[in-house]
C-alpha positions as CSV (number, residue, x, y, z in Angstrom):
1,M,105.0,-10.5,-11.4
2,K,106.2,-8.1,-14.1
3,K,109.0,-5.8,-13.1
4,I,109.1,-2.3,-14.4
5,F,112.2,-0.2,-14.3
6,V,112.4,3.5,-14.9
7,A,115.7,4.8,-16.3
8,F,116.9,8.3,-15.4
9,L,119.5,9.9,-17.7
10,T,121.4,12.8,-16.3
11,L,123.5,14.9,-18.7
12,A,126.1,17.2,-17.3
13,A,126.2,20.5,-19.3
14,Q,129.7,21.3,-20.4
15,T,131.3,23.2,-23.3
16,G,133.3,21.7,-26.1
17,L,132.8,19.1,-28.7
18,A,133.7,16.0,-26.6
19,Q,131.2,13.4,-25.5
20,Q,129.2,14.8,-22.6
21,P,129.5,12.8,-19.3
22,F,126.3,11.1,-18.3
23,S,125.0,8.5,-15.8
24,V,122.2,6.1,-15.8
25,S,120.4,4.7,-12.8
26,L,117.5,2.3,-12.6
27,V,114.8,2.5,-10.0
28,Q,112.3,-0.3,-9.6
29,S,108.7,0.8,-9.8
30,A,105.8,-0.8,-8.0
31,I,103.5,0.0,-10.9
32,T,102.8,-3.3,-12.8
33,A,99.7,-2.2,-14.8
34,V,101.7,-0.7,-17.6
35,P,101.5,-2.7,-20.9
36,S,104.6,-4.1,-22.6
37,I,104.7,-2.3,-25.9
38,Q,107.6,-1.0,-27.9
39,S,107.6,2.3,-30.0
40,G,104.0,3.0,-29.2
41,V,102.1,6.3,-28.3
42,S,101.7,7.5,-24.7
43,A,99.9,10.4,-23.0
44,S,98.9,11.5,-19.6
45,W,95.7,13.2,-18.6
46,N,93.8,13.7,-15.3
47,G,96.1,11.3,-13.4
48,K,95.7,8.5,-16.0
49,W,98.2,7.2,-18.5
50,I,97.2,6.2,-22.0
51,F,99.1,3.7,-24.2
52,F,98.4,2.4,-27.7
53,G,100.1,1.4,-31.0
54,G,103.6,-0.1,-31.2
55,R,104.7,-3.7,-31.1
56,R,104.1,-6.5,-28.6
57,D,107.1,-8.4,-29.7
58,G,109.8,-5.8,-28.9
59,L,112.3,-4.9,-31.5
60,H,111.1,-6.2,-34.9
61,N,112.9,-8.9,-36.9
62,F,115.1,-7.4,-39.6
63,Q,114.9,-10.5,-41.9
64,G,113.1,-10.0,-45.2
65,G,109.4,-10.4,-44.9
66,M,109.6,-11.2,-41.2
67,G,109.5,-7.7,-39.6
68,F,106.2,-6.0,-38.6
69,Q,104.0,-9.0,-38.8
70,K,100.4,-8.0,-38.1
71,F,99.8,-10.5,-35.4
72,M,102.4,-8.8,-33.2
73,R,101.1,-5.2,-33.6
74,N,99.3,-3.8,-30.6
75,D,95.6,-3.6,-31.5
76,S,94.6,-2.5,-28.0
77,L,94.4,0.8,-26.2
78,F,95.3,0.9,-22.5
79,V,94.4,3.3,-19.7
80,V,96.4,3.0,-16.6
81,D,95.8,4.5,-13.1
82,P,99.3,4.6,-11.7
83,V,98.1,5.4,-8.2
84,A,95.7,2.4,-8.0
85,N,97.9,0.3,-10.2
86,T,94.9,-0.5,-12.3
87,Q,94.6,-1.1,-16.1
88,W,91.6,-0.9,-18.5
89,V,91.9,-2.3,-22.0
90,A,89.9,-1.5,-25.1
91,A,90.1,-3.4,-28.3
92,L,90.3,-1.2,-31.4
93,T,88.1,-3.5,-33.5
94,T,85.1,-1.1,-33.5
95,L,87.1,1.3,-35.6
96,P,87.2,1.3,-39.4
97,N,90.1,-1.0,-40.5
98,F,92.4,1.7,-41.9
99,T,91.9,3.9,-38.8
100,R,92.6,0.9,-36.5
101,E,95.7,-0.1,-38.5
102,A,97.1,3.5,-38.4
103,I,96.5,3.8,-34.7
104,S,98.2,0.3,-34.2
105,S,101.3,1.3,-36.1
106,T,104.7,1.7,-34.7
107,N,106.9,4.8,-34.4
108,A,104.1,7.3,-34.9
109,E,104.9,11.0,-34.1
110,F,102.6,12.4,-31.3
111,F,102.0,15.7,-29.5
112,Q,99.7,16.5,-26.6
113,S,98.0,19.8,-26.0
114,D,95.9,19.8,-22.9
115,S,93.2,17.2,-23.4
116,M,93.9,16.6,-27.1
117,L,96.5,14.1,-28.4
118,Y,97.6,14.4,-32.0
119,V,99.2,11.4,-33.7
120,V,100.8,11.6,-37.2
121,G,101.8,8.6,-39.4
122,G,103.5,5.5,-38.1
123,Y,104.6,2.3,-39.9
124,G,102.8,-1.0,-40.0
125,R,100.6,-3.4,-41.8
126,C,97.8,-2.1,-44.0
127,D,95.6,-5.2,-44.8
128,S,93.6,-3.4,-47.4
129,L,96.8,-2.7,-49.4
130,F,98.3,-6.1,-48.6
131,A,101.5,-4.2,-47.6
132,N,103.5,-2.6,-44.8
133,I,103.2,1.2,-45.2
134,T,104.0,4.5,-43.5
135,F,100.5,5.8,-42.8
136,P,99.3,9.2,-44.3
137,T,97.2,10.0,-41.3
138,L,96.6,12.6,-38.6
139,T,94.5,11.3,-35.7
140,A,93.1,13.4,-32.9
141,F,92.1,11.9,-29.6
142,N,89.9,13.7,-27.1
143,L,91.5,12.3,-23.9
144,N,88.6,13.2,-21.6
145,T,86.2,11.2,-23.9
146,L,88.8,8.4,-24.5
147,I,89.4,7.8,-20.8
148,Y,85.7,7.8,-20.0
149,Q,84.9,5.4,-22.9
150,V,87.7,2.9,-22.0
151,T,87.1,2.9,-18.2
152,N,83.4,2.3,-18.7
153,G,83.9,-0.5,-21.3
154,L,82.5,1.5,-24.2
155,P,83.8,1.8,-27.8
156,V,86.5,4.3,-28.3
157,D,85.1,5.7,-31.6
158,P,83.6,8.9,-30.1
159,A,87.0,10.0,-28.9
160,I,88.8,9.7,-32.3
161,R,88.9,11.7,-35.5
162,Q,91.2,10.9,-38.4
163,I,92.1,12.5,-41.7
164,Q,94.4,11.2,-44.5
165,D,96.8,13.3,-46.6
166,S,99.8,12.2,-48.6
167,N,101.7,15.3,-47.2
168,I,101.8,13.8,-43.7
169,I,103.4,10.5,-44.3
170,I,106.0,10.1,-41.5
171,T,107.4,7.6,-39.1
172,G,110.1,7.8,-36.5
173,G,112.1,11.0,-36.3
């Protein structure tokens, strides 16, 4: 059984330039339906959690040519019901290749506004360019539609819109 731990970081507010005191405590969670991905995108809507992108192999290998191998990218989208401890998975293979590759990237920036999730950039393998790139993409997800599609076993395409622009190439941050 997969064990999930949630870390709580408490910072004590003090004045001065010295290192602020802090403490870390771990609390075991009974929720096991959460996928194991690193540096992916997450959102929460109507009691469901959404996860996609990132790496399935944890921290990437820093040796030349070995990092960010495409077979370890997360090419799936997960919807989790934390109350029922249930997970639904959707393959992203119905999407156009470049859209799928951008969504499957690692370290994308993301922001949620109500039922809309906006994802910018990310780093990963672009098969059409035969290279690892920082993606020039802005992807919008309608979370209502996305959750409906995934939990009913339908393609995710209707929930996703994406544009490309060289002014929005970003990763990490």
